C-alpha positions as semicolon CSV with decimal commas, in nm:
position;residue;x (nm);y (nm);z (nm)
1;X;15,948;17,064;15,889
2;X;15,792;16,913;16,210
3;X;15,687;16,558;16,170
4;X;15,442;16,421;16,362
5;X;15,527;16,134;16,592
6;X;15,378;15,806;16,425
7;X;15,116;15,707;16,766
8;X;14,942;16,083;16,645
9;X;15,016;16,076;16,263
10;X;14,797;15,696;16,243
11;X;14,499;15,898;16,504
12;X;14,481;16,177;16,233
13;X;14,506;15,956;15,959
14;X;14,219;15,726;16,146
15;X;14,031;16,033;16,211
16;X;14,034;16,166;15,840
17;X;13,936;15,825;15,684
18;X;13,630;15,765;15,921
19;X;13,511;16,137;15,909
20;X;13,162;16,176;15,802
21;X;13,254;16,468;15,589
22;X;13,244;16,444;15,207
23;X;13,204;16,719;14,999
24;X;13,187;16,757;14,634
25;X;13,486;16,829;14,396
26;X;13,330;17,132;14,292
27;X;13,227;17,308;14,598
28;X;13,575;17,215;14,743
29;X;13,758;17,377;14,471
30;X;13,536;17,692;14,488
31;X;13,593;17,724;14,841
32;X;13,930;17,661;14,846
33;X;13,981;17,940;14,577
34;X;13,884;18,148;14,735
35;X;14,054;18,114;15,040
36;X;14,100;18,463;15,150
37;X;13,705;18,430;15,262
38;X;13,693;18,085;15,344
39;X;13,992;18,075;15,600
40;X;13,775;18,334;15,832
41;X;13,412;18,171;15,760
42;X;13,254;17,969;16,005
43;X;13,275;17,596;15,763
44;X;13,675;17,634;15,782
45;X;13,665;17,319;15,941
46;X;13,456;17,154;15,722
47;X;13,674;17,281;15,410
48;X;14,023;17,178;15,557
49;X;13,859;16,829;15,653
50;X;13,697;16,771;15,316
51;X;14,024;16,884;15,169
52;X;14,190;16,630;15,366
53;X;13,977;16,376;15,342
54;X;14,039;16,423;14,954
55;X;14,352;16,377;14,952
56;X;14,327;16,041;15,162
57;X;14,092;15,918;14,912
58;X;14,308;16,028;14,606
59;X;14,603;15,835;14,754
60;X;14,370;15,498;14,802
61;X;14,329;15,522;14,420
62;X;14,465;15,245;14,234
63;X;14,697;15,393;13,975
64;X;14,594;15,371;13,596
């Protein structure tokens, strides 16, 4: 597995954290479930950034 240098990873995490792209969970789940079509769509970048952001937000949530 390829590992990013720490500086690159920090820049990527910062870009994701500051991304204005926010998606409703149901929309994101539907787009990911239909990945065969989504990966060729014009908004694939939006879907990927929303997916990354959803994981970033989830990782910051306090544990229950």
